[in-house]
C-alpha positions in Angstrom: 118.7 121.1 157.0 120.4 117.5 157.1 118.0 116.5 159.5 115.2 118.2 157.9 115.7 116.1 154.3 116.0 113.2 156.2 113.3 113.2 157.9 110.7 113.6 155.2 111.3 110.1 154.3 110.1 109.6 157.9 106.7 111.4 157.7 106.0 110.6 154.2 107.3 107.2 153.0 107.5 106.5 149.3 105.6 103.4 148.3 106.7 102.2 144.7 103.8 101.3 142.3 104.9 97.7 141.8 107.3 95.9 144.5 110.9 96.1 143.7 113.8 94.6 145.9 115.3 96.9 148.5 118.6 97.0 146.6 117.4 98.0 143.6 115.2 100.6 145.4 117.8 101.8 148.0 120.4 101.6 145.4 119.3 104.5 143.6 119.6 106.7 146.9 123.0 105.3 147.7 124.5 106.5 144.3 122.8 109.7 145.1 124.8 109.9 148.5 128.2 109.4 146.8 127.9 113.2 145.5 127.8 114.5 148.8 131.2 115.6 149.7 133.2 114.3 152.8 134.3 117.0 155.4 136.9 114.3 157.4 140.4 114.4 156.9 141.6 111.7 154.0 143.4 109.4 156.4 141.8 106.5 158.2 138.5 107.0 156.5 137.2 103.0 157.0 133.4 104.2 156.5 132.5 106.1 153.4 130.2 109.0 153.5 127.4 107.5 151.3 127.5 104.2 153.3 127.0 106.1 156.8 124.2 108.7 155.2 122.4 105.6 153.9 122.4 104.1 157.5 121.3 107.3 159.2 118.7 107.8 156.7 117.8 104.2 157.4 117.7 104.7 161.4 115.3 107.8 160.9 112.9 106.1 159.1 112.8 103.3 161.7 112.1 106.0 164.2 115.3 106.9 165.9 116.1 110.3 167.1 119.1 111.6 168.2 122.3 110.5 167.3 122.7 108.3 170.4 119.7 106.3 169.4 120.8 106.2 165.6 124.2 104.9 166.6 122.3 102.2 168.8 120.3 100.8 165.8 122.9 101.0 163.2 125.1 98.7 165.7 122.3 95.9 165.6 122.6 96.1 161.9 123.4 92.5 160.9 126.8 92.0 159.5 126.1 90.3 156.4 123.7 93.5 155.4 126.1 96.1 156.8 129.1 94.5 154.7 127.0 94.1 151.7 126.1 98.1 151.9 129.8 98.8 152.3 130.6 96.8 149.3 127.7 98.6 147.2 129.5 102.0 148.4 132.9 101.0 147.4 134.5 100.1 150.4 135.9 97.1 152.5 133.7 95.4 154.9 134.0 97.3 158.5 132.5 97.4 162.0 129.7 99.8 162.4 130.1 103.4 162.7 130.2 105.0 165.9 128.3 108.0 167.2 131.4 110.1 166.7 131.7 109.0 163.0 128.1 109.4 162.5 128.0 112.9 163.6 131.1 113.8 162.0 130.0 112.5 159.0 126.2 114.4 159.3 127.4 117.4 160.1 130.4 117.9 157.6 128.3 116.9 155.0 127.3 119.7 152.5 124.0 120.3 153.4 122.7 121.5 150.0 124.2 118.8 148.1 122.5 116.2 150.8 119.4 118.1 150.1 119.6 117.7 146.6 120.1 114.1 146.2 117.4 113.4 148.8 115.3 115.4 147.2 115.9 114.1 143.6 115.1 110.5 145.1 111.9 111.3 146.5 110.7 112.9 142.8 112.1 110.2 141.3 110.5 107.7 143.2 106.9 109.7 142.9 106.8 110.2 139.6 107.2 106.4 139.4 103.7 106.1 140.9 100.4 106.3 138.7 97.8 108.2 139.7 95.0 106.1 141.3 91.3 106.5 141.1 91.3 107.8 144.9 93.9 110.4 144.0 91.8 111.7 141.2 88.8 112.3 143.4 90.8 113.6 146.0 92.0 116.4 143.7 88.8 117.1 141.7 90.1 116.1 138.6 89.8 113.5 136.2 92.7 111.2 134.9 93.4 113.1 131.8 93.9 116.4 134.0 96.2 114.4 136.5 98.4 113.1 133.8 98.7 116.6 132.6 100.4 118.9 135.5 101.3 117.9 139.0 101.0 120.8 141.5 104.6 121.8 143.2 103.8 124.1 146.0 106.1 126.9 147.3 106.2 126.7 151.1 108.4 128.7 154.0 108.9 127.6 157.4 111.2 128.7 160.2 113.1 125.4 161.5 111.9 125.3 165.4 115.2 124.8 167.4 117.9 125.4 164.7 120.2 128.3 164.7 123.3 129.4 162.9 126.8 130.4 164.2 125.2 133.7 164.7 122.3 132.3 166.5 119.8 133.5 163.9 116.8 131.0 163.1 117.1 128.6 160.2 114.1 129.5 157.3 113.9 127.1 154.5 112.1 127.7 151.4 110.8 124.1 150.0 109.1 123.0 147.1 106.4 120.3 147.6 105.4 118.1 145.0 102.5 115.9 144.8 99.3 114.7 143.4 97.9 115.2 146.5 98.6 116.5 150.1 99.1 113.7 151.8 101.1 111.9 149.2 103.4 115.0 148.6 107.5 114.9 149.3 109.7 117.6 149.3 111.3 117.6 146.0 113.9 120.6 147.0 114.7 123.1 149.4 117.3 126.0 150.0 117.9 128.1 153.2 116.7 131.4 153.1 119.5 133.8 154.3 119.2 136.5 156.9 119.9 138.8 154.6 117.7 137.8 151.9 114.4 136.8 152.0 112.0 134.0 150.0 111.5 136.1 146.8 114.9 135.6 145.1 115.4 132.0 146.7 112.1 130.9 144.6 114.2 130.4 141.6 117.0 128.5 143.3 114.3 126.0 144.6 112.5 126.1 141.7 115.9 125.4 139.8 116.4 121.9 141.3 113.0 120.3 139.6 112.1 119.6 136.0 109.2 122.0 135.9 107.7 120.2 132.6 104.2 119.5 133.0 104.3 121.0 136.6 102.1 123.7 138.1 103.7 125.6 140.7 101.3 127.6 143.6 102.4 129.9 146.3 101.4 132.4 148.4 101.2 136.2 147.3 104.6 136.9 148.6 105.8 135.0 145.2 103.5 136.8 142.7 106.3 138.1 140.9 107.3 138.7 137.2 110.9 136.7 137.7 109.3 133.9 139.0 106.7 133.7 136.5 109.2 134.0 133.8 111.3 131.1 135.1 108.6 128.7 135.5 107.3 129.2 131.7 110.7 129.1 130.7 111.1 126.0 132.4 107.7 124.5 130.7 105.7 124.8 133.8 102.7 126.8 134.6 101.9 128.7 137.8 98.6 129.7 139.6 99.3 132.8 142.3 97.1 135.1 144.4 97.4 138.5 143.9 96.7 140.9 147.2 97.2 144.8 147.3 101.0 144.4 148.0 101.0 144.0 144.1 99.1 147.3 143.7 99.1 148.1 140.1 98.4 144.2 139.0 95.7 143.9 141.8 94.4 147.1 140.7 94.4 146.2 137.1 92.9 142.7 138.1 90.1 144.1 140.5 88.9 146.4 137.6 87.8 144.0 135.5 84.0 143.2 134.8 83.4 140.4 137.5 80.0 142.1 138.2 79.3 140.7 134.5 80.4 137.3 135.2 78.1 134.4 136.9 79.4 132.2 139.8 81.3 129.8 138.4 81.2 127.5 141.4 80.7 127.9 145.0 81.2 125.8 148.5 79.2 126.4 151.9 80.8 125.2 155.4 79.1 125.0 158.8 81.0 125.1 162.1 82.8 127.1 164.8 79.3 129.1 165.1 79.6 130.6 161.7 78.2 129.2 157.8 81.1 130.5 155.5 80.3 130.8 151.6 82.8 130.6 149.1 82.2 131.5 145.3 84.6 131.6 142.5 84.3 133.5 139.0 86.7 133.2 135.8 87.3 135.7 133.2 90.0 135.8 130.3 93.1 137.6 131.3 93.4 141.1 129.5 96.1 141.5 127.2 97.5 144.6 128.6 97.7 142.9 132.3 101.1 144.1 133.8 102.1 140.4 134.3 103.5 137.8 132.2 102.3 134.3 130.9 98.7 134.6 132.5 95.4 133.1 130.5 93.0 133.6 133.1 92.2 135.6 136.5 90.0 134.1 139.0 88.2 136.0 142.0 87.6 134.2 145.1 85.2 135.4 147.7 84.4 134.4 150.9 80.9 135.4 152.8 80.8 134.6 156.4 77.3 134.3 158.4 77.9 134.7 162.3 75.2 133.4 164.5 74.9 135.2 167.8 72.3 134.5 170.6 69.6 136.6 169.4 70.4 137.3 165.8 72.6 136.2 162.7 75.1 138.6 161.4 76.3 138.6 157.9 79.6 140.1 156.7 81.0 139.7 153.1 84.8 139.0 152.8 86.8 139.0 149.5 89.9 137.2 148.8 92.3 139.1 146.2 92.0 138.4 142.7 94.2 135.9 141.4 
């Protein structure tokens, strides 16, 4: 979890809306790193945990991979820059931390607190950026719509090559926030334990974010009442797909008079030997729907036309009502 949080800054660098001094931008992150506990013994600590984490994060952003590469990059930091960093971290000047020191600080740090610190910094940087005209066009919304709601997407992934002490692969549930996918950041994440699943962890992840003026999306697994209640109590909204794993809700939505509703929008794609047409219909949600805080229901259908050597074959494929 530690490396995954730092690596986000490498994959999705956040560019401030207006130029700001490096000490000001990184100073906020350094303050957040001070909240991370130090797992080392209290004696002989010349390198504050905040400074070491800041150096490690900077090395990763610079493209370093592995502790040897990180230690080599840190060794080349100019002495005045290193001395200033240590002073701002509340310590006196010192030599660059060794590979062993960096390893101890990173591996002994509280991963959840570190994730929260990095996520908070990325989110604050993201919110400081105004929505540009290109972003609005990419999302298919006007400026007023964009100012109202920011998308937050729940996504679970198994971390390749990362295992716990028992040999189990680590699985993370993350909340990606951003006006467009390329500009999104991991605002919060939590590990999904072996004896649980993503559903109960959703509120733990979303609880790290200010949900006001946010719209949360996720896959059908998260279409549960407790998650919906949590989102709305936090001032947010949601758009969740419904499949047959929620049979009562699916049947209630499927029974709506979709045949009486005109198609609100359609889109056609051609490629890979087939023509795919997607349509969407919209209805007000009935008052007796067995799910809280729903105002509208959507039906998305996909129609696929596959071409063969002698004829075309058409088969409608419906997405679940949402």
